[in-house]
N, C-alpha and C positions, 0 to 999 in steps of 0.2 A: 215048244211054246216060248215066246220071247218074254223078256223081263217086263215089258210094257203090258203084255197080255195077262201077266200074273199080278200086276199092281192092284191092290185092294180097291183103289178108287175107280179103276176100269171094270174090274169084276163086279163091284157093287153098283155099277152104272152111274156113279157120281159124275165121272168124266163122260160126257156124252149126253146125259139127261139133265144134270143140274149145272155143271160147269163145262166150258169149252176146254179142249186140251191145252196144257200149259207146260212150260219148262220151269222146274224148280230153280229159284235164284238165291234163296236164303234158307237157313235152318229155322224151324219153328218147333217149340216144345210147349205142350199144354199139360198141366198136371192138376188133378183134384186130390186134395189131402195127401200130397206127396206121391200119388200114383200117376205115372206118366201115361198119357192117352196116345195111342197110335192109330193109324188107319185100320178100320174094321174092328176096333176094340169095343167090346160090349160092356156097358155099365148099367147098373140098376139106378132108377131115379133117385133113390136115397143116397147114392154115392156122389151125386153132383148137385146137391142142394145149394151149396155155397158156390161163390164165383170161382172160376179157375185161375190158376197162376199161368200167365202167358208170357213166354220168353221168345222174342223175335231177334234173330241173329243179324249179322251184317255190320259193316263199318260206316255206312253212309247215313249220317244223322239227318240228311236232307231228304231222304227217301220216305215215302208214305206207303203204307200197306193197308189192305182191307181184310178183316177177319170176319167170316160169316159162319155161324153154326147152323147146320141143317141136319135132318135125319132122312137120308135117302131112301129108306124103306118104310116110312111112316104112312099109314098106321100098321102096314104089314108088307112083307116082301111081295106077296101076290097081288096086292092092290096099293101101290105106293102113291096114292093120289095127294098126299100131304107132304111129299118129299121136298118141296121147295118152301115149306113153311119156315119162316125165320124164327129161330128159337131165342136168339139174343143178338 
């Protein structure tokens, strides 16, 4: 199995169903109450009531990025009909 096939975004069908394939170009860190969130990280709703801390890496201050939060298996993995619902 290749590294790409094990990527949580591919396994969770985020890439393919929600997003087109892409090449990572910068580092991105998201934390809720000092807990870093990674791909396929599970959180309870009570854990992310407050807004997250978002750190976008890179040295180019002229570059723009778009951050979208979605739940790719909403309302359930067997019926993800709300997977593209924009959370914020």
